[in-house]
N, C-alpha and C positions, 0 to 999 in steps of 0.2 A: 591175291596177287600183289605187290607193292606199290606203294602210292607216291608222288612225288606231290611237290607243296608250293606255293608262293605267300608269307607271311607279312604283308605291309601293317606299319602303323599308321592310324591314320592323324598326325600332325601337321601334315599340308599334302600337297596335290603331289601326286605321284611324278617325279621327273623321269628324263630320257633315260636316266642310269638303273631307275627302280623298274621301268618298263623291259628295257633291254635283259634285266637279270631274269625278269617274269618269264619272258619269252624262252631265255635258254631253260628255265624250270619245267616249264610247259613241252617244249620240245624233246626234253631227254625223257620225260613221261611217256608220253603219246609215242615218239619213235619205238619203244619197247611195248606197246600196248597197256601201258600201268594208266589206273587212275591219275586223276589231278586235285589237289585239295586247296580250297583258301579258308586261309586263317587270319582274323584282323586282331592284331596285336593292340588292344585299348586299354590296358590297365590304367595307363596314365589318365585318369580323368579330367584334370587340369589341359593337357596339352592335346587330348584327341578330340577331334570333333566329328559328329555325324556326317556331316557335309562330305569332307575327306574319304570317308570311309564310301560314301554313293559316289563320289567322283572316281576312287581307285575302282570300283566295280565296272562301273560305266566305262573307264578307260581298256580294263581286261576285255569287255564285252565288245569294245569297238576295234579292237586287234584281232579279235577271234581266237581269245585263250579262253577257251570254256573251262568249265570246272564239274567236277562231281560231286553230288551230295550236299548238304547245308554248307551255307558260310559258319565257320567256327569263331566265338566270339571272346577272349580272354576275359572279359568285363563279366562274362555268365558263368566262369567257373572257379568261382571264389573254392568251393568246397572241395573241389577235385583236387586242387595245390595245399589246400591245409592238410588233408589228407596225405600227399604226397610228404608234406615238410612234418606232419606226426611220426610217421615212421622212421622218418631220418634221426628224429628226436630218439625215439624210443630205443632205435638201435646204437646210443651214444655217440653218435657222426656228427654232432651240433655243439657249440656252443654260443654264449651272448657275447656281442663285442658293443664295447661303448664309445669306439672310436669316431671322430666325424671323418666325414671324405677327405678335408683339408690335412688332418692329421695322417691320414691312412696314407696322402699322397705324398707328403713332407717325408714320411718313414721310407716310405718305396725310395725314393730320389736318392735317400741317405746310405741305402743298405747295399750291400755289395750284390752284384748280379748274380744270378743263381746260375750252375753252371750246362744247364739243360733250355736257360731261358724261362722267361715267365712272360703274363699278358701284361701292357704297360698298365702302373698303379695296384700290382699284384700285393696283394696284404702279407705282412712281414710276420704277424703272429703278436702282435702286442698283447690280446685278451683271451689266448689262449687257456694260459695255465692262472687266470685270477682265481683267487677263494671268494667263498662265501662273503668274507666282510670287505674285499676291494669292489668286490659287486656292489654290495649294499652301499658303500659310501658313495658311488657314482652316482645311482639310481636315487641317493636323499639327494644328489646335488643338480637331480633334475634330468639325467642323461635316460633316454631311452633306447634299449640296446636294438640293434637288428642280430639275425641270427646266421651264424657265420658254419661252413660244412668245415668237417677235421679231416682236410684231406691228406693230411700227412705228407705232403711233398711227394706225393708220388708222381710218375714221370709215363705219361699216356704218349704211346704212338699210334699215328695211322696213319691209311697211304688215300690221299685226296685223290681224286680221278685225272685232277688235270694239274694240279700241283705237285703230286708224286708224294714221297714218305716225308712225314712232320712228326715232331714229337715236342712237347712241352712238360715241364714241372707246374702242378698246380698247386696253386695256392690256396689258402682257406676263404673260398669265396663266400659271396653272401647269397643265402637262400631265402630268407625273410627281411624285409627291411625293417625300418625303425618304427616305421607308421603301419605296418602290420601287411604291408602290400606282398603279396609272393615275387621274387626277383625274376629278371628275366630268364636267367642261365634254367631255373626250376619252372617256369611255364614251359619252355622251349620244348625242354625233353619230354615233361608230361605230355603236352600237346602232340607232337611228334608220333608218341607212343597210340597216343589216343587215335591219332588219324590213320595209324599203319602206314607211317611216313620211310620208306626204307631207304630214299636218298633225298638227301638235304642239296639242296643248289642254291646258292648265296653269295654275297659279295666278299670278295677276297679280303676284305676290311675285317671279316670276322675270324678270320683263320685261328687268330691266339687264342681265341676263346672255346675252339672246338675241343681239346683235352679237356677243359672244365664239364663241358656237356659230356662227353663219352665217360667219365668218370661218374659222375651223376645218373648215368642211365646204366652203368653196371651197378652201382652200389641201391637202385632203385629195383633191379630185378626186370630191366626193360630191355628191349632189342636196341642195338646199337645200328644207326642209318650210315651208307655210306656218304660219302660227302663230295660233293664238286664245288668251288669256290672260283666264282670268275674274275676277273679283273676288273676294276672299277673304270666309269666314265669320266674324264676329266675336263674342265672348262681349259677356255684358251690360255687360262693363266698357268696351268699345271696345277690346280689345285682340285680337290672334287667337286664336280659338279655341283651346284645349287642356285637359288632362284637369282641371286646376284649377277648369274653369268648373262643373263639375256632371256632367249625365247626355249626355256627349256623343258616346258610341259607338252602336252600331245595335242592340245588346244593351240597353245603358242605356234606349234609346227602348223597347225592347219590353215591358222591365220597368216603365214608367212606365205602358203600357196601350195604346200606339199600335200598329199593326199595320202592316208592312211597306207597303204600300198609303198608311197615312197617311204614311209617311217620302218616300215618293216623291211623293206629292203637296204635301207640303209643300216639297220642294225645288222642284218645276213651279213654285209659283206663287212659289217665292223668284226664279225665273230670269225671272220676267214669262211663262212658256209656260202659264199655268192663272191662273185666277182662284180666290179662295176659298171653299171649299164643294166643287170638282171635286175627283172622285177618279180618278186617271190610272194608268194601267199605263206602265211604260218602252217599252212600243211604242207606243203614245199619242204619248208626249213626240216620240219618233223621228219620228212620222209628221207632227208640225206644228213640229219643228226650224225655227227660222226667227232665224240670228244678231242680225237688225235687230230680234229681240223681247227680246234676251236685257238683262238687268239688267246697268247700266253702274256702279252703285254697290256695296260690301260688304253683303252681309246679315248685319246684325245680331240675334243671338238675344236674347230675353229672360230672365228667369230663370223665368217660366211653362215655357219650353221646356227648359229645362236647370235644374231643382231639382237642389241638390247634396247 
């Protein structure tokens, strides 16, 4: 049976937007009797903290979002990612890139937009045809290369269960960073396959990177999951919800006097799965989960919801 998943990065305490997306992912899986997996995306040893992982798991438990099987941690899977990268290299699908992030962004800004659209900051292929002498010159200057996928400008289409039909041209994105760390897109694709994930539920800020992941799964011979991208939660200023907006965590909401049931019901109303005044449990939400009812616009919280 296919599984759903929630995969937070433990760089901060989960906020209401993160937890609302987790609820959708959990309800989507449980509504059809599927397993629900939790993965901790903690490869950034500098930014990730054990206390943030612990608080994330506690918050999921307090909301009643149970999961199946052990928690998967990306920091423990270096060998698996290396094997996937080695396969891409052996298949001639990669090349070293010596460009800095600043150079990539500057070149992307100057490039003519692709007809099918590309992710923000898409790579324009500067190092794609470098010869051995040019590579040696850059390495002699102290530049350490990242490794990019040779995508060939392929256009990948898919149908999101909420957003509908989408397509995008895939740039030559990074699969291994210059410091040797596997890139996010590579790790996500490999981990989803390993956990049997057949539906990816996440925020719609990741819509643009989905064609990259679909192409990579195909090149690695892995199953391609379906996708459901949920509109983000915004602060009173219309910007993506963040700590600066005030009482954005579950603990913050409890300090304000709201209960766990209040928060769950607030989520349900914002998603279009309940009417104002209803009190629901997560099991109630799973029982009535229906993608056709889900809100298609961001949920904007007010100052009253998030007093600073």
